[in-house]
Structure formats: C-alpha cells, structure tokens
C-alpha positions as CSV (number, residue, x, y, z in Angstrom):
1,M,0.0,0.0,0.0
2,A,1.4,3.4,-1.1
3,R,2.2,6.0,1.5
4,K,3.4,9.6,1.3
5,I,6.9,10.4,2.6
6,G,7.1,14.2,3.1
7,S,5.6,16.3,0.3
8,R,7.7,15.1,-2.6
9,Y,7.9,11.3,-2.4
10,T,5.6,8.3,-2.4
11,A,6.6,4.9,-1.1
12,N,5.0,2.2,-3.2
13,Q,6.5,-1.2,-2.4
14,I,8.7,-2.7,0.3
15,L,12.0,-3.9,-1.0
16,G,13.5,-5.1,2.2
17,R,13.6,-4.8,6.0
18,G,16.6,-4.3,8.4
19,S,17.1,-3.6,12.0
20,A,17.2,0.1,11.4
21,G,14.2,0.4,9.2
22,T,12.4,-0.6,6.0
23,V,13.5,0.1,2.4
24,W,10.8,1.1,-0.1
25,L,10.6,1.4,-3.8
26,G,9.4,4.9,-4.2
27,E,8.7,7.7,-6.6
28,G,10.0,11.3,-6.5
29,P,10.0,14.4,-8.8
30,E,12.9,13.0,-10.8
31,G,11.7,9.4,-11.1
32,P,12.2,6.1,-9.1
33,V,14.1,6.2,-5.9
34,A,14.8,3.9,-2.9
35,I,13.5,5.3,0.4
36,K,14.9,4.0,3.7
37,L,12.3,4.7,6.4
38,L,13.8,4.5,9.8
39,R,12.0,2.8,12.7
40,E,9.3,4.8,14.6
41,D,11.2,4.7,17.8
42,L,14.2,6.3,16.1
43,A,12.0,9.0,14.5
44,S,10.6,9.9,17.9
45,D,14.1,10.5,19.3
46,Q,14.5,14.3,19.1
47,E,18.3,14.1,19.7
48,L,18.6,11.7,16.7
49,V,16.4,13.9,14.6
50,G,18.8,16.8,15.3
51,R,21.8,14.7,14.4
52,F,19.9,13.6,11.2
53,V,19.6,17.2,10.1
54,Q,23.2,18.0,11.0
55,E,24.5,15.1,8.8
56,R,22.4,16.3,5.8
57,T,25.2,18.3,4.2
58,A,27.8,15.6,4.5
59,L,25.5,12.9,3.2
60,L,24.1,14.8,0.3
61,G,27.6,15.9,-0.8
62,L,28.9,12.3,-1.1
63,E,29.0,11.5,-4.8
64,H,30.9,8.6,-6.3
65,P,30.2,5.8,-8.9
66,N,30.6,3.2,-6.2
67,V,28.4,4.9,-3.6
68,V,24.6,4.9,-3.5
69,S,24.0,8.6,-3.4
70,V,21.6,10.1,-0.8
71,R,19.3,12.5,-2.6
72,D,17.3,13.8,0.3
73,L,16.7,13.5,4.0
74,V,13.1,13.7,5.1
75,V,11.8,14.7,8.5
76,D,8.0,14.8,8.5
77,G,6.0,14.0,11.7
78,N,6.8,10.4,12.6
79,D,8.7,9.8,9.4
80,L,12.5,9.9,9.3
81,A,13.8,8.8,5.9
82,L,16.8,8.7,3.6
83,V,15.9,9.1,-0.1
84,M,18.6,7.3,-2.2
85,D,19.4,6.4,-5.8
86,L,17.6,3.2,-6.9
87,V,20.0,0.4,-7.8
88,R,18.5,-2.2,-10.1
89,G,20.1,-5.4,-8.8
90,T,20.6,-7.3,-5.6
91,D,22.8,-7.1,-2.5
92,L,26.1,-9.0,-2.0
93,R,24.6,-11.1,0.9
94,T,22.0,-12.5,-1.4
95,R,24.6,-13.6,-3.9
96,L,26.8,-15.0,-1.2
97,D,23.9,-17.0,0.3
98,R,23.2,-18.4,-3.2
99,E,26.8,-19.3,-4.2
100,R,28.4,-19.7,-0.7
101,R,31.7,-18.3,-2.0
102,L,32.9,-16.4,-5.1
103,A,35.7,-17.0,-7.5
104,P,38.7,-15.0,-6.3
105,E,38.7,-12.7,-9.4
106,A,35.1,-11.7,-8.9
107,A,35.6,-11.2,-5.1
108,V,38.6,-9.0,-5.6
109,A,36.9,-6.9,-8.3
110,I,33.8,-6.3,-6.1
111,V,35.9,-5.4,-3.0
112,A,38.0,-3.0,-5.2
113,D,34.9,-1.2,-6.2
114,V,33.8,-0.8,-2.6
115,A,37.3,0.3,-1.6
116,D,37.1,3.1,-4.1
117,G,33.8,4.2,-2.7
118,L,35.2,4.2,0.8
119,A,38.2,6.2,-0.3
120,A,35.9,9.0,-1.6
121,A,33.8,8.9,1.7
122,H,36.9,9.0,3.9
123,A,38.2,12.0,1.9
124,A,35.0,13.8,2.6
125,G,35.3,13.0,6.3
126,V,32.5,10.3,6.3
127,V,33.1,6.9,8.0
128,H,30.6,4.2,7.1
129,R,30.9,2.1,10.3
130,D,28.8,-0.8,9.0
131,V,30.5,-2.3,5.9
132,K,29.2,-5.8,5.3
133,P,27.7,-7.7,2.3
134,E,24.1,-6.5,3.2
135,N,25.2,-3.0,2.5
136,V,26.9,-3.7,-0.9
137,L,24.6,-3.5,-3.8
138,L,25.4,-5.1,-7.2
139,D,24.1,-3.1,-10.2
140,M,22.8,-5.8,-12.6
141,Q,22.3,-3.2,-15.3
142,G,25.9,-2.1,-15.2
143,P,28.7,-3.5,-17.4
144,L,30.4,-6.7,-16.4
145,G,33.8,-6.5,-14.8
146,P,36.6,-9.0,-14.1
147,G,35.4,-12.5,-13.3
148,G,31.9,-11.5,-14.5
149,S,31.3,-9.2,-11.6
150,H,28.7,-6.5,-11.6
151,P,29.6,-3.0,-10.4
152,A,29.4,-2.8,-6.6
153,L,28.0,0.2,-4.7
154,L,28.2,0.8,-1.0
155,T,24.9,2.0,0.7
156,D,23.6,3.0,4.1
157,F,26.1,5.7,4.8
158,G,25.4,7.6,8.0
159,V,22.9,5.2,9.4
160,A,25.2,3.7,12.1
161,K,26.4,7.1,13.0
162,L,22.9,8.5,13.4
163,I,21.8,5.6,15.6
164,D,25.0,5.7,17.7
165,S,24.1,8.8,19.6
166,P,25.9,9.6,22.9
167,R,22.7,9.4,24.9
168,R,21.6,6.1,23.3
169,T,25.0,4.2,23.7
170,R,27.0,6.3,26.2
171,A,30.6,5.1,26.5
172,T,29.7,1.5,27.5
173,K,28.0,0.2,24.4
174,I,29.0,-1.0,21.0
175,I,26.9,-0.3,17.9
176,G,27.7,-2.5,14.9
177,T,27.6,-5.9,13.4
178,P,29.8,-8.4,15.4
179,D,31.4,-10.3,12.5
180,Y,32.8,-7.1,11.0
181,L,33.7,-5.0,14.0
182,A,37.3,-3.8,14.2
183,P,39.2,-4.5,17.5
184,E,39.5,-0.9,18.4
185,I,35.7,-0.6,18.5
186,V,35.5,-3.7,20.7
187,E,37.9,-2.0,23.1
188,G,35.7,1.1,23.2
189,L,37.8,3.5,21.1
190,P,36.1,5.9,18.7
191,P,35.7,4.7,15.1
192,R,38.0,6.1,12.5
193,A,38.3,5.4,8.7
194,A,40.5,2.3,9.5
195,V,37.4,0.5,10.9
196,D,35.9,0.5,7.4
197,I,39.1,-1.1,6.0
198,Y,39.0,-3.8,8.6
199,A,35.4,-4.6,7.8
200,L,36.0,-4.6,4.1
201,A,38.9,-7.0,4.5
202,T,36.6,-9.2,6.5
203,V,34.1,-9.1,3.6
204,L,36.8,-10.1,1.2
205,Y,37.8,-13.0,3.4
206,E,34.2,-14.1,3.6
207,L,33.7,-13.9,-0.2
208,L,36.7,-16.1,-0.7
209,A,36.1,-18.6,2.2
210,G,32.4,-18.6,2.6
211,F,32.7,-17.6,6.3
212,T,34.1,-14.6,8.2
213,P,37.5,-15.0,9.9
214,F,36.2,-14.5,13.5
215,G,32.5,-15.2,13.3
216,G,30.4,-18.0,14.9
217,G,28.6,-18.5,18.2
218,H,27.8,-15.9,20.8
219,P,28.5,-12.2,19.8
220,G,30.7,-12.0,22.9
221,A,32.9,-14.8,21.6
222,V,33.1,-13.1,18.2
223,L,34.2,-9.8,19.9
224,R,36.9,-11.6,21.9
225,R,38.3,-13.2,18.7
226,H,38.6,-9.9,17.0
227,V,40.9,-8.7,19.8
228,T,42.9,-11.8,20.6
229,E,43.0,-14.2,17.7
230,A,45.2,-14.2,14.5
231,V,43.4,-14.7,11.2
232,A,43.6,-18.3,9.9
233,P,45.3,-18.6,6.5
234,L,43.3,-19.5,3.4
235,P,45.0,-22.1,1.2
236,G,45.0,-21.7,-2.5
237,I,45.3,-17.9,-3.0
238,P,48.4,-15.9,-4.1
239,D,50.6,-14.9,-1.3
240,E,50.4,-11.3,-2.3
241,L,46.7,-11.3,-1.9
242,W,46.9,-13.1,1.5
243,Q,49.5,-10.6,2.8
244,M,47.3,-7.7,1.8
245,I,44.3,-9.3,3.7
246,V,46.5,-9.8,6.8
247,Q,47.6,-6.2,6.7
248,C,44.1,-4.9,6.5
249,L,43.0,-7.2,9.3
250,A,45.9,-5.9,11.6
251,K,44.9,-5.3,15.2
252,A,46.6,-1.9,15.1
253,P,44.6,0.6,12.9
254,A,47.7,2.4,11.7
255,S,49.0,-0.7,10.1
256,R,46.1,-1.1,7.7
257,L,46.0,0.3,4.2
258,R,43.9,3.3,3.3
259,G,40.9,3.0,1.0
260,S,42.7,4.5,-2.0
261,E,45.7,2.2,-1.5
262,L,43.5,-0.9,-1.1
263,G,41.6,-0.2,-4.3
264,V,44.8,0.2,-6.3
265,R,46.5,-2.9,-4.8
266,L,43.4,-5.1,-5.4
267,R,43.3,-4.2,-9.1
268,E,47.0,-4.9,-9.4
269,L,46.3,-8.4,-8.1
270,L,43.5,-9.2,-10.5
271,P,45.8,-10.8,-13.1
272,L,47.1,-13.2,-10.4
273,V,43.6,-14.5,-9.6
274,A,42.1,-14.5,-13.1
275,G,40.4,-17.8,-13.9
276,M,40.9,-19.3,-10.4
277,P,38.0,-21.4,-9.2
278,P,36.3,-20.8,-5.8
279,L,38.3,-22.0,-2.9
280,D,37.5,-25.5,-1.4
281,V,37.7,-25.1,2.4
282,D,35.2,-25.8,5.1
283,E,34.2,-23.5,8.0
284,P,36.0,-24.2,11.3
285,D,33.9,-25.2,14.3
286,S,33.3,-22.8,17.1
287,E,34.6,-24.1,20.4
288,P,31.9,-25.5,22.7
289,A,31.3,-24.2,26.1
290,E,33.5,-26.0,28.7
291,D,30.4,-27.4,30.5
292,E,28.6,-28.6,27.4
293,A,29.5,-31.4,25.0
294,P,29.3,-30.5,21.3
295,V,26.0,-31.4,19.6
296,T,26.9,-33.5,16.5
297,E,25.0,-33.3,13.2
298,E,24.1,-37.0,13.6
299,A,22.6,-36.4,17.1
300,A,20.4,-33.5,16.0
301,P,16.7,-34.2,15.3
302,A,15.8,-34.9,11.7
303,G,15.5,-31.7,9.7
304,E,16.9,-29.5,12.4
305,R,20.0,-27.4,11.6
306,V,22.8,-27.8,14.2
307,R,23.5,-24.4,15.9
308,R,27.2,-23.8,16.2
309,R,28.3,-22.9,19.7
310,G,30.8,-20.3,20.7
311,A,32.7,-19.4,23.9
312,V,31.0,-18.0,27.0
313,P,29.5,-14.6,26.0
314,L,31.1,-11.4,27.2
315,V,27.7,-9.9,27.7
316,P,25.9,-11.4,30.7
317,G,22.5,-12.8,29.8
318,A,23.2,-12.8,26.1
319,K,21.3,-15.4,24.1
320,P,22.6,-17.3,21.1
321,A,21.1,-16.3,17.8
322,D,20.8,-18.0,14.5
323,S,22.7,-15.0,13.0
324,N,25.1,-12.6,14.5
325,R,25.1,-10.4,11.4
326,D,22.2,-8.2,12.6
327,T,22.8,-4.5,11.9
328,H,23.5,-2.2,14.8
329,T,23.6,-4.8,17.5
330,S,24.0,-3.1,20.9
331,M,26.5,-4.7,23.2
332,R,28.3,-3.8,26.4
333,V,32.0,-2.9,25.9
334,P,33.9,-5.8,27.5
335,G,36.6,-5.1,30.1
336,P,40.3,-6.1,29.6
337,D,39.9,-9.0,31.9
338,E,36.9,-10.3,29.9
339,L,38.8,-10.0,26.7
340,A,41.8,-11.9,28.1
341,G,39.8,-14.6,29.9
342,G,39.6,-17.9,28.0
343,A,41.3,-16.5,24.9
344,R,43.7,-19.0,23.3
345,G,45.4,-16.4,21.1
346,T,45.3,-18.7,18.1
347,A,43.2,-18.8,15.0
348,R,40.6,-21.5,14.3
349,V,42.1,-23.1,11.2
350,P,39.6,-23.9,8.4
351,R,39.2,-27.6,7.7
352,A,40.2,-29.0,4.4
353,A,37.2,-30.0,2.3
354,G,36.0,-33.5,3.1
355,A,37.8,-33.7,6.5
356,P,35.5,-34.9,9.3
357,R,34.0,-32.3,11.6
358,P,35.5,-32.6,15.1
359,G,33.0,-34.2,17.5
360,S,30.9,-35.8,14.7
361,A,30.2,-39.5,14.4
362,R,32.5,-39.7,11.4
363,H,35.3,-38.0,13.3
364,R,34.8,-40.4,16.3
365,A,34.7,-43.4,13.9
366,V,38.0,-42.3,12.2
367,T,39.6,-41.7,15.6
368,R,38.4,-45.2,16.8
369,R,39.8,-46.9,13.7
370,R,43.1,-45.2,14.2
371,R,43.2,-46.3,17.8
372,V,42.3,-49.9,16.9
373,A,45.0,-49.9,14.2
374,V,47.6,-48.5,16.6
375,G,46.5,-51.0,19.2
376,A,46.7,-53.9,16.8
377,A,50.1,-52.8,15.6
378,A,51.3,-52.6,19.2
379,V,50.0,-56.1,20.0
380,A,51.6,-57.5,16.9
381,L,54.9,-55.9,17.9
382,V,54.7,-57.3,21.4
383,A,53.8,-60.7,20.0
384,A,56.7,-60.6,17.5
385,A,59.1,-59.7,20.3
386,G,57.8,-62.5,22.5
387,V,58.2,-65.1,19.7
388,G,61.7,-63.9,19.0
389,A,62.6,-64.2,22.7
390,W,61.1,-67.7,22.9
391,L,63.1,-68.9,19.8
392,A,66.3,-67.4,21.2
393,T,65.7,-69.2,24.5
394,S,64.9,-72.5,22.8
395,E,68.1,-72.4,20.8
396,D,70.1,-71.7,23.9
397,D,68.5,-74.6,25.8
398,A,69.2,-77.1,23.0
399,G,73.0,-76.5,23.1
400,A,73.5,-76.1,26.9
401,T,75.1,-78.6,29.3
402,P,73.3,-79.6,32.6
403,Q,75.8,-77.5,34.5
404,D,75.1,-74.6,32.3
405,T,71.4,-75.2,32.6
406,N,71.4,-75.5,36.4
407,N,73.9,-72.6,36.8
408,T,75.4,-74.3,39.9
409,A,78.9,-75.3,40.9
410,P,79.6,-79.1,41.0
411,A,79.7,-80.6,44.5
412,T,83.0,-81.0,46.2
413,P,83.7,-84.6,47.0
C-alpha cells in the first residue's frame, strides 16, 4: 500500500527490512528512488532527529560511482527517511547466500569497487561504520567487470552514526555488526576510517572462504576473537593477496591500508587470480562451552540445523542467535579481563574439504579406527618380540650342558 513520505515522495512497495528500518521502492520528482524509512522509535528521538539534520550536508555531498548517493533526508512528523538512488540489482549477501563463496577474481573486483567508494567517503570525512555484504549492492544493469562481476556500490552511509548517539549508547555500548567490528571498536575506542578497511577485508575473506574469519557462536565470543586471535590462512590464494588481507586485518589501525591504496592494490592483483575457481575449504567449528559437549550433526533431530556454539558470552545474559550479522547490535564494551579470559590467542584453522568435523560421528569413527589400528600394531609388535625371545631361549636350551642349565657349581667330593 502506497504512503506519502514528506511532500515530494511516495513509497509504493517494500523492497526489504533491516534492524534500522524498511527500504521502499518509491517515486520522486525525478523518477524512481529507494526510500529507507527508519523505525518509529528512532524517528521519535529528538536528539537523533537533530543529528539527522546535522548530517544532511555531508551525506548529500557524497558523490561517487561506487556509492549509492543520498538525494534527500526527510523529517516529517513520525517519518524519518533517507531518499537514495535506486540500484537495479541485488545485495552481495543474497549472492553469497546463493553461491556460498565467489571465485577470487570476482571477489577481488567487487571489493576493489567498494574500496574506491570508501576512499571517496573518507576523503569527505565520512566513516561508514557498518561495511558488510548486506550494504553492498550489485548493479545488474551495469557493465560486467573482471570475473563476470557486476559494479558494486556501498549503501547505508550515515545510518550507524545516526543511531550511535551519545545518549543512546553512552561510552559503555557497542553499535555495529559483530562479525565485521574492528578490534578498536570492541575496546571502546572511537571509530575512524580504519574500521571500514578492517570490515571490508573481513568481507573479502568471507567472499573467498564462505565464512568470516572471527564469526560463529555468541556475539561475545566473536568480539573476543577480533581482539585476541590471529586470522587463519586461506589455502590456494596468491601470497600477495593473502599478505594484503592480513595487513588490512591488523589489530593496530595504523597498520592497515587506506581505502585508496586498497583499491589500487586489489586491481594490481587481478591478473594473479584471473580464472581461479572458488576455494575449497570448510568453515572451522566454534569451540563448545566448557560445561557442554558439542552437539553433533548425527545427534540432531531430523530436519533441524545444528547451531554452532561459541565461547562464553562477554555480555551477561546474552542469548545465542541464528545469525550474528544483525545490523547495529548493541552490546556492552567488555573489560580487559573479559577479553583476556579464556582466549587462546590462536586462530581457528579452516578444515580441508571432506575432512571430518570434530566431534561428529564420522570423526569419532575415524579416531576409533586409528586407535584400533595402533593397538593392533602394538599387539603384533609385542607378540613378535615374544616369539623372538622364545626362539632365542629354545636355541640356547638345545645346546646347553646340565651344568650350564642349572647354573650351579659341582659338589666338592
């Protein structure tokens, strides 16, 4: 059902829903537009409305081929909306859900586009703060690029900053999407441009591997990994590409590349990944809680997907969710002791394709067969040693004298 948004726009059809609001296909004076209508509770927050108006100039001035431009900001009664260019296509999450992982050439080309968009935003003093596949749109009407990739555009600029108001989050909350949060945000530091580079490198890792480097389980476990764990290597990609990913996932913000550097480096690496097939690795298992045995796929009820478990949550009372990619998740900033507690300081290494999942019936069966084989070999070795000793003793007995056998001195007459 159509509804008016301000005096100039009409929202005709819902395109999608997110935690911050609803995206509509709309119509404006200059033709079709996308309208992001923020939630009513956000629209009723007068402080947020004030920040919304203050951000108007920065958001309207952000123009780049790889950025979904904001045409207008509407404040009208209970309506708070961003009017944006309409992109005819889909988002990167939808493609990733369909294909699980992309060929390296397409993944690198897409991330290079987004890096260019971030470079323009950062030059204008705008930090996105919520870079993830859901906020990358693929223009299906644009020309095909390397690896058959469609042009990529970054959207939702300013939404995280608008919602992350001082009164709403104070200094003890984290606003963001756990899988893509830079370590400095987890530690309570203010977000700078480097947080977008970290998130984009996480997206690239996910496009290549099919999973994020530190995701899985409770949001608290994910936060801890960002701060304490090293990123697990991905087999099968050029070392130059891997080293660039590692640099952009560095714990220290100053060690990461800038957006402009990242875009250039990625395009230089395109010839190295041309024609490569998607990687063949499996997602590592999250570590089970110490007081709970892992639930195996074979033990799960028929038709029920096994929920991967993570470490003990940093946020007291937090509940596991089917997805930890919800936008603008609000979490308490963990203390240093919480980040240090239980951390192993090592990465969860991805399993090779076809390898049994730890804790599964297949893994137990393989382990049992190995133990039986080792035990049988040990028994055979012991038996062989016993037979050899018996043969040696028999030969000695056959050639020995009674005196030798009794090992006693003859009696003195």
